[in-house]
MARBA-349509 format. One record per residue (C-alpha): residue in three letters; x, y, z. Coordinates in steps of 0.5 Angstrom, whole numbers, plus 500, padded with zeros to 3 digits. Layout:
<sites>
+-----+-----+-----+-----+
: res :  c1 :  c2 :  c3 :
+-----+-----+-----+-----+
: Ala :   X :   Y :   Z :
...
+-----+-----+-----+-----+
</sites>
This chain:
<sites>
+-----+-----+-----+-----+
: res :  c1 :  c2 :  c3 :
+-----+-----+-----+-----+
: Met : 500 : 500 : 499 :
: Asn : 507 : 504 : 501 :
: Lys : 508 : 504 : 494 :
: Ile : 501 : 505 : 492 :
: Phe : 500 : 511 : 495 :
: Asp : 508 : 514 : 494 :
: Ile : 505 : 514 : 487 :
: Leu : 499 : 516 : 488 :
: Lys : 502 : 522 : 490 :
: Gly : 497 : 528 : 491 :
: Asp : 490 : 530 : 495 :
: Arg : 487 : 522 : 497 :
: Gly : 480 : 525 : 497 :
: Ile : 480 : 526 : 488 :
: Trp : 484 : 519 : 487 :
: Met : 478 : 517 : 491 :
: Val : 473 : 520 : 488 :
: Leu : 477 : 518 : 481 :
: Ile : 476 : 510 : 483 :
: Ile : 468 : 511 : 484 :
: Leu : 466 : 514 : 478 :
: Ser : 471 : 510 : 474 :
: Phe : 466 : 503 : 477 :
: Phe : 460 : 508 : 476 :
: Ser : 462 : 509 : 469 :
: Leu : 463 : 503 : 466 :
: Leu : 458 : 500 : 469 :
: Ile : 454 : 504 : 466 :
: Val : 458 : 504 : 459 :
: Tyr : 457 : 497 : 458 :
: Ser : 449 : 497 : 459 :
: Ser : 448 : 503 : 456 :
: Thr : 452 : 501 : 449 :
: Gly : 447 : 495 : 448 :
: Ser : 444 : 496 : 442 :
: Leu : 451 : 502 : 439 :
: Ala : 456 : 495 : 439 :
: Tyr : 448 : 491 : 436 :
: Arg : 449 : 495 : 429 :
: Gln : 456 : 496 : 429 :
: Met : 460 : 492 : 432 :
: Gly : 456 : 485 : 430 :
: Gly : 453 : 484 : 437 :
: Asn : 462 : 484 : 440 :
: Thr : 458 : 488 : 447 :
: Phe : 464 : 487 : 452 :
: Phe : 468 : 492 : 447 :
: Tyr : 466 : 498 : 449 :
: Leu : 467 : 495 : 455 :
: Met : 475 : 494 : 454 :
: Lys : 475 : 501 : 450 :
: Gln : 472 : 505 : 456 :
: Phe : 476 : 500 : 460 :
: Ile : 483 : 501 : 457 :
: Met : 482 : 510 : 456 :
: Leu : 482 : 510 : 463 :
: Phe : 487 : 507 : 465 :
: Leu : 491 : 511 : 460 :
: Gly : 487 : 517 : 464 :
: Phe : 491 : 514 : 470 :
: Gly : 497 : 513 : 467 :
: Val : 496 : 520 : 465 :
: Ile : 494 : 523 : 472 :
: Val : 501 : 520 : 475 :
: Leu : 506 : 522 : 469 :
: Ile : 504 : 529 : 472 :
: Val : 503 : 529 : 478 :
: Asn : 509 : 525 : 479 :
: Phe : 515 : 529 : 474 :
: Val : 510 : 535 : 472 :
: Pro : 512 : 541 : 477 :
: Val : 508 : 545 : 477 :
: Lys : 512 : 551 : 475 :
: Tyr : 513 : 548 : 468 :
: Met : 505 : 549 : 467 :
: Ser : 505 : 556 : 468 :
: Ile : 512 : 558 : 463 :
: Phe : 509 : 553 : 458 :
: Ser : 503 : 555 : 457 :
: Pro : 504 : 561 : 452 :
: Ile : 506 : 555 : 448 :
: Leu : 500 : 550 : 449 :
: Leu : 494 : 556 : 448 :
: Gly : 497 : 558 : 442 :
: Ile : 498 : 550 : 439 :
: Ser : 491 : 549 : 441 :
: Phe : 489 : 557 : 438 :
: Val : 491 : 554 : 431 :
: Phe : 488 : 547 : 432 :
: Ile : 484 : 550 : 432 :
: Ile : 483 : 555 : 426 :
: Val : 485 : 549 : 422 :
: Ala : 480 : 545 : 423 :
: Leu : 474 : 550 : 422 :
: Val : 479 : 551 : 415 :
: Leu : 480 : 544 : 413 :
: Asn : 471 : 543 : 414 :
: Ile : 469 : 548 : 410 :
: Gly : 463 : 547 : 406 :
: Ser : 463 : 540 : 408 :
: Asp : 457 : 537 : 413 :
: Ala : 462 : 536 : 419 :
: Thr : 461 : 541 : 425 :
: Gly : 470 : 542 : 424 :
: Arg : 469 : 541 : 432 :
: Thr : 475 : 534 : 430 :
: Phe : 482 : 535 : 428 :
: Ser : 484 : 529 : 425 :
: Leu : 493 : 526 : 426 :
: Gly : 491 : 520 : 422 :
: Pro : 488 : 515 : 425 :
: Leu : 489 : 518 : 433 :
: Ser : 484 : 525 : 432 :
: Phe : 481 : 530 : 437 :
: Gln : 477 : 537 : 439 :
: Pro : 482 : 542 : 440 :
: Ala : 478 : 545 : 445 :
: Glu : 479 : 540 : 449 :
: Leu : 486 : 542 : 450 :
: Ala : 485 : 549 : 448 :
: Lys : 480 : 550 : 455 :
: Ile : 485 : 548 : 460 :
: Ser : 491 : 551 : 456 :
: Leu : 486 : 558 : 457 :
: Val : 485 : 557 : 464 :
: Leu : 492 : 557 : 465 :
: Phe : 494 : 563 : 461 :
: Val : 490 : 567 : 465 :
: Ser : 493 : 563 : 471 :
: Arg : 498 : 566 : 469 :
: Leu : 497 : 573 : 467 :
: Leu : 493 : 573 : 473 :
: Ala : 498 : 570 : 477 :
: Asn : 504 : 575 : 474 :
: Asn : 501 : 582 : 475 :
: Gln : 498 : 583 : 483 :
: Asp : 501 : 582 : 488 :
: Lys : 498 : 583 : 497 :
: Asp : 497 : 590 : 495 :
: His : 495 : 591 : 488 :
: Lys : 490 : 588 : 484 :
: Pro : 491 : 585 : 477 :
: Ser : 491 : 591 : 473 :
: Arg : 486 : 595 : 467 :
: Arg : 491 : 592 : 462 :
: Thr : 492 : 586 : 465 :
: Phe : 485 : 585 : 463 :
: Leu : 484 : 587 : 458 :
: Trp : 490 : 581 : 455 :
: Ile : 486 : 577 : 459 :
: Met : 480 : 579 : 455 :
: Gly : 483 : 580 : 449 :
: Ile : 485 : 572 : 448 :
: Ser : 479 : 569 : 451 :
: Gly : 475 : 573 : 447 :
: Val : 479 : 570 : 440 :
: Val : 480 : 564 : 443 :
: Cys : 472 : 563 : 445 :
: Leu : 471 : 567 : 439 :
: Ala : 473 : 560 : 436 :
: Ile : 471 : 556 : 439 :
: Ser : 464 : 557 : 439 :
: Met : 463 : 556 : 430 :
: Ala : 464 : 549 : 431 :
: Asn : 462 : 549 : 440 :
: Phe : 458 : 554 : 442 :
: Ser : 456 : 551 : 449 :
: Thr : 464 : 549 : 450 :
: Ala : 464 : 557 : 449 :
: Ala : 460 : 558 : 453 :
: Leu : 462 : 552 : 459 :
: Leu : 469 : 557 : 457 :
: Phe : 468 : 565 : 458 :
: Ala : 465 : 562 : 466 :
: Thr : 472 : 559 : 467 :
: Val : 475 : 565 : 466 :
: Val : 470 : 570 : 468 :
: Ile : 470 : 566 : 475 :
: Leu : 478 : 567 : 475 :
: Leu : 478 : 573 : 474 :
: Phe : 473 : 574 : 479 :
: Val : 477 : 570 : 484 :
: Gly : 483 : 574 : 481 :
: Arg : 480 : 581 : 485 :
: Val : 479 : 585 : 478 :
: Pro : 475 : 590 : 480 :
: Ala : 467 : 589 : 480 :
: Lys : 466 : 595 : 474 :
: Tyr : 471 : 589 : 469 :
: Leu : 468 : 584 : 472 :
: Leu : 461 : 587 : 470 :
: Val : 462 : 589 : 463 :
: Thr : 464 : 582 : 462 :
: Phe : 459 : 579 : 465 :
: Gly : 456 : 584 : 459 :
: Ala : 460 : 584 : 453 :
: Gly : 458 : 575 : 454 :
: Ile : 450 : 577 : 454 :
: Leu : 452 : 581 : 448 :
: Val : 456 : 576 : 444 :
: Ala : 451 : 571 : 446 :
: Val : 444 : 575 : 444 :
: Met : 448 : 577 : 438 :
: Phe : 449 : 571 : 436 :
: Tyr : 442 : 569 : 436 :
: Phe : 440 : 573 : 432 :
: Leu : 445 : 572 : 427 :
: Ala : 443 : 565 : 426 :
: Gly : 438 : 564 : 420 :
: Val : 442 : 570 : 418 :
: Val : 449 : 570 : 417 :
: Asp : 452 : 562 : 416 :
: Leu : 458 : 563 : 422 :
: Gly : 458 : 556 : 423 :
: Arg : 454 : 552 : 428 :
: Ile : 451 : 557 : 432 :
: Asp : 444 : 556 : 428 :
: Thr : 445 : 550 : 432 :
: Met : 445 : 554 : 439 :
: Arg : 439 : 558 : 436 :
: Asn : 434 : 551 : 435 :
: Arg : 437 : 549 : 442 :
: Ile : 434 : 554 : 445 :
: Asp : 428 : 554 : 442 :
: Arg : 426 : 548 : 442 :
: Tyr : 428 : 549 : 450 :
: Ile : 424 : 555 : 451 :
: His : 417 : 553 : 445 :
: Gly : 418 : 547 : 446 :
: Asp : 421 : 541 : 440 :
: Pro : 417 : 540 : 434 :
: Asn : 419 : 534 : 434 :
: Ser : 416 : 531 : 440 :
: Glu : 409 : 531 : 436 :
: Ile : 411 : 527 : 431 :
: Gly : 416 : 521 : 435 :
: Met : 420 : 522 : 441 :
: Thr : 426 : 526 : 442 :
: Gln : 433 : 524 : 445 :
: Ala : 431 : 530 : 450 :
: Asp : 424 : 525 : 451 :
: Tyr : 428 : 521 : 452 :
: Ala : 432 : 522 : 458 :
: Glu : 425 : 524 : 462 :
: Met : 423 : 518 : 461 :
: Ala : 429 : 514 : 462 :
: Ile : 430 : 518 : 469 :
: Phe : 421 : 517 : 470 :
: Arg : 422 : 509 : 470 :
: Gly : 428 : 509 : 476 :
: Gly : 424 : 511 : 480 :
: Arg : 427 : 511 : 486 :
: Leu : 431 : 504 : 488 :
: Gly : 431 : 504 : 480 :
: Asn : 432 : 498 : 476 :
: Gly : 438 : 496 : 478 :
: Pro : 444 : 493 : 472 :
: Gly : 443 : 492 : 465 :
: Gly : 435 : 493 : 467 :
: Ser : 435 : 500 : 463 :
: Glu : 430 : 499 : 457 :
: Val : 430 : 507 : 454 :
: Arg : 438 : 505 : 452 :
: Asn : 435 : 503 : 446 :
: Tyr : 432 : 508 : 444 :
: Met : 438 : 513 : 445 :
: Ala : 444 : 515 : 441 :
: Ala : 447 : 519 : 445 :
: Ala : 446 : 514 : 451 :
: Tyr : 453 : 513 : 452 :
: Asn : 455 : 520 : 453 :
: Asp : 451 : 527 : 452 :
: Phe : 445 : 522 : 456 :
: Ile : 449 : 518 : 461 :
: Phe : 446 : 522 : 466 :
: Ala : 439 : 518 : 465 :
: Ile : 442 : 512 : 465 :
: Leu : 445 : 512 : 471 :
: Val : 438 : 514 : 474 :
: Glu : 434 : 509 : 471 :
: Glu : 438 : 504 : 472 :
: Tyr : 441 : 505 : 480 :
: Gly : 436 : 511 : 482 :
: Trp : 437 : 514 : 488 :
: Phe : 444 : 511 : 489 :
: Ser : 446 : 517 : 483 :
: Phe : 447 : 520 : 487 :
: Phe : 454 : 517 : 490 :
: Val : 456 : 520 : 483 :
: Ile : 453 : 527 : 484 :
: Leu : 456 : 526 : 493 :
: Ala : 463 : 524 : 489 :
: Tyr : 463 : 530 : 484 :
: Phe : 461 : 536 : 491 :
: Ile : 467 : 532 : 494 :
: Phe : 471 : 534 : 488 :
: Ala : 469 : 541 : 489 :
: Ser : 470 : 541 : 496 :
: Arg : 477 : 538 : 495 :
: Ala : 479 : 542 : 491 :
: Ala : 478 : 549 : 494 :
: Ile : 482 : 546 : 501 :
: Ile : 487 : 547 : 496 :
: Val : 487 : 552 : 494 :
: Asn : 485 : 555 : 499 :
: Gln : 493 : 550 : 502 :
: Ser : 496 : 553 : 497 :
: Arg : 503 : 559 : 498 :
: Arg : 503 : 560 : 491 :
: Thr : 498 : 564 : 486 :
: Phe : 499 : 560 : 481 :
: Pro : 497 : 555 : 482 :
: Ala : 491 : 556 : 487 :
: Phe : 488 : 560 : 480 :
: Met : 490 : 555 : 476 :
: Val : 486 : 549 : 482 :
: Thr : 481 : 553 : 481 :
: Gly : 479 : 554 : 474 :
: Leu : 481 : 546 : 472 :
: Ser : 476 : 545 : 479 :
: Ser : 470 : 550 : 477 :
: Met : 469 : 548 : 469 :
: Leu : 470 : 540 : 470 :
: Val : 464 : 540 : 475 :
: Met : 460 : 546 : 472 :
: Gln : 461 : 541 : 465 :
: Ala : 458 : 535 : 469 :
: Leu : 452 : 540 : 474 :
: Ile : 450 : 541 : 466 :
: Asn : 451 : 535 : 463 :
: Met : 446 : 532 : 469 :
: Gly : 442 : 540 : 468 :
: Val : 440 : 537 : 459 :
: Ser : 439 : 530 : 462 :
: Val : 433 : 532 : 468 :
: Gly : 430 : 538 : 463 :
: Leu : 433 : 544 : 466 :
: Leu : 438 : 545 : 460 :
: Pro : 436 : 545 : 453 :
: Val : 441 : 540 : 449 :
: Thr : 449 : 542 : 450 :
: Gly : 453 : 536 : 447 :
: Gln : 456 : 537 : 454 :
: Thr : 459 : 530 : 457 :
: Leu : 461 : 528 : 464 :
: Pro : 467 : 527 : 466 :
: Trp : 470 : 521 : 467 :
: Val : 463 : 517 : 466 :
: Ser : 461 : 518 : 460 :
: Met : 464 : 514 : 454 :
: Gly : 471 : 517 : 450 :
: Gly : 476 : 517 : 448 :
: Thr : 483 : 524 : 448 :
: Ser : 477 : 527 : 452 :
: Thr : 478 : 522 : 457 :
: Leu : 485 : 525 : 457 :
: Phe : 484 : 531 : 456 :
: Thr : 479 : 531 : 463 :
: Ala : 485 : 527 : 465 :
: Met : 490 : 532 : 463 :
: Ser : 486 : 537 : 468 :
: Ile : 485 : 532 : 475 :
: Gly : 493 : 531 : 474 :
: Phe : 495 : 539 : 474 :
: Ile : 490 : 539 : 480 :
: Leu : 494 : 533 : 483 :
: Arg : 499 : 536 : 482 :
: Ala : 498 : 543 : 486 :
: Ser : 495 : 539 : 492 :
: Tyr : 502 : 534 : 492 :
: Gln : 505 : 541 : 492 :
: Asn : 502 : 544 : 497 :
: Lys : 505 : 538 : 502 :
: Gln : 512 : 539 : 500 :
: Asp : 512 : 547 : 502 :
: Glu : 508 : 544 : 509 :
: Ser : 514 : 539 : 510 :
: Gly : 520 : 543 : 507 :
: Asn : 522 : 536 : 502 :
: Lys : 522 : 540 : 496 :
: Pro : 528 : 537 : 490 :
: Leu : 534 : 543 : 489 :
: Val : 530 : 547 : 484 :
: Glu : 523 : 548 : 487 :
: Gln : 527 : 551 : 493 :
: Ala : 529 : 557 : 491 :
: Asn : 522 : 558 : 490 :
: Leu : 519 : 557 : 495 :
: Ile : 516 : 564 : 499 :
: Pro : 520 : 565 : 506 :
: Asp : 515 : 570 : 508 :
: Glu : 508 : 568 : 508 :
: Asp : 506 : 576 : 507 :
: Gln : 509 : 573 : 500 :
: Ala : 503 : 569 : 498 :
: Phe : 501 : 574 : 491 :
: Ala : 508 : 571 : 488 :
: Glu : 508 : 567 : 482 :
: Val : 510 : 561 : 482 :
: Gly : 517 : 560 : 479 :
: Ala : 519 : 569 : 480 :
: Ile : 525 : 569 : 484 :
: Asp : 525 : 576 : 487 :
+-----+-----+-----+-----+
</sites>
């Protein structure tokens, strides 16, 4: 056990959350992919279970590598490079899919394909955290110049993402707003930011159908269906209708593992609406999944509170907020509280490279937790001891900076 704990560094509460979510993920993915297996894999239902197991295993590997071998200061140093690379991938994916039926979300490199927005989400949080940490101290809040830099870069990145995935862009923008609030940006700037976000969303809504701008027409249609009802419901069952039916059928105790019937009629039962299938099969026991995300949020808050440096505190705040908000959005869509968005349930929905990007975010959080423990014990490599803050009053010094 000691050898295992030597490898699984960082907050043990988050490690337990990952194990719980992995358990539910394997169960529900195996159950919800039955019809998909018969359509695409000749009835081999074991295939998608093994695929999910492998991706989770690789995800744990990514987390272990980051926690053990990637110092927090490198996350700050290389964040501009990661952001630049992800932005280039986003633009290339959009350009390559102009005039095609593809959404422009995916960038393909031979057999490997991924969504550049997933990398951009992480790198933008790291970059904004770096700017906030570098441009303030105990007595001085971030300046107007810093605010404009953050809003300019974040606005361009979110705008590019919104052309293919508006909900992801909105989620990322909300995360940036949270970081600005935590980073002590003046209230008047926060109001400007919030107003700008609302203005852009309204503008996109009314431009949809008039100007061909990526998938903003999809965004408007989803909002209209949520407000006025889906006309397709008068013809037959929609995905949202099936999700609500699944939750109704689940009741208090659920129908047991593999007991879902609605899964056979839902195209996105294993990703966008996986929470509905979870409730159908496990009833109120699915509360353990909800509880796991709240435990994750609380443990992340503890990591932030224990941080003696601003960059890791901002980074953990941004990454954890983004993951928890994504989970809440997925659940809200399944129960009919929110319009359909296409956001998956982190670490539970069936995924490929998206699982690895989620693992990267969690790895960064756990590395910050591990660094906090090292800072407290004073047991740090010499290369990192130089970056310790001798006076706790200087808690706003940027990670890696030596004054």
